[in-house]
C-alpha angles and dihedrals in degrees: 000000000000092000093056095052091043094058092039089055090052090051093049091049091053093042097052093039090055093048090047090057097246090135091066099261139024092247119059113189117216089237094052123101093259095036125103122209109230090216088067091051092049091059092054092042093051094050093046093047092052094050093044093050090048091050092048092050092050091050092049092049088051089048092054092046090055090046093053092047092049096047090042089058090057093047092052089051091055091049091050091051091049091052091050092049095046101044103033098038132185094313091067096039092130092060090045092054094046093048092048092047093054091045090053089047090054091051093048091049088052090053089051090052093047092050091042094235107174139145112274094217102055103010088218095122093239091132090075090060091055089053090050091052092046092056095041098247091121133027119234094253091048091052091048091053089054097044094086092052126090114261095246091056098054097077090054090051092052091049089052090054090048091053092049095055091042091056090045090054092048091052092050090049089048090232122174112284091235089069090068091068092041092055092044092050090054090055090047089054090053090050091045090055091049091050091049090055094049093045092049092049090048091055107056126171106292112274092226091059093049091046093049091047091051090053091049091051092049092050092046093050090048091054090047093049091054102037096044089044089062090070130112092212117104088216093066094097090049092053093048091045094059096036093054091041091057094046096048092038092057090049093051092045091052091052090051093048092052091068111026096175098083134078101279123124093252095046122115116268090229094161092060092043091051092048091050091047093052091048092052093045090054090050091051097052099034106040112089132183111271107277091021115233096350091051091051092051092048092050093050100033119023096037092038094211095147095046092048092052091046091055092046093048091048091054092048095049093046092052092048091051092051092049092050091051091050093047092059090059093066114103118255117268095040129100113262120202131191112220111232112234116250091248092059101043125113094248091060104117095201091087144299108312104165127065119261114275096037110143112256095219129049123007125338116259087235089063094064110108098181144261 
């Protein structure tokens, strides 16, 4: 950055001027008129280091808070799509698709607001609606109805439309009435996450603190440039180079972490996350079991796979419970073993049940309860 090379140039000017004898002599004592006591510099360096580390930690905490809120919004969207898919079913697929489309539209509008994508001419944010229409997330008449709204209100409107079609699908599927509140709560969680992001971005680190810290860093680097420049060592420029690089680098990194929705290296790749989210949401609501509803009924009913496994599991768990109860009746000081149920033994030909390395004869090492 410009600041780094500016202070480095000051240091080099002092360093070579000192070695050229422009300060009157080749040795400048710290008590001389042109000398600088390093103890004075240490006081300024310690204070500046403390405030810069504190500022960096606050920016990183803010960065992680925004990350959790952003990823949580995507997770809530997945949960909402699963609920739609499970409780409305294929018969109400039209309502599922409409509700999911408006939920995606609300999330994309939120991304536009976070990244401050607006039209340059009016600043009204209507350019985002044209993008939504272009990619099919909104119909032309839907976009026109939103155009008169403020940009921060459009995501909420789309979520309201999503809730309306979700409830319509639940009513058509004759789902339990409690599901209405469950689905609405999921959408409220999405909106709550969006609002947390907007509120956090609207409350940055106080400008006065950042301004004061910037002044402190400039003063500290000036003191370093002069005091380190009054050195006879040829490694003085190297030391100042890396010291100033670390100080200014931490400050720049903290500025980038405070708003991770830009184009910096450490910013969130929200575009890729949003594309992945849309792809997974489509998979959730469009992928059916082979054979659709009939296939699902055959797998669970005619073949009886689930009922067979339920009976087998019940037998296994009952036998394990009995063996545990019997093992506790042994007196203390004797070895107590838990008999492995027949379904889980090595000789069971239905498939490998025990971990590799289990002895073939006797009891499994996993059956030993202790002494």
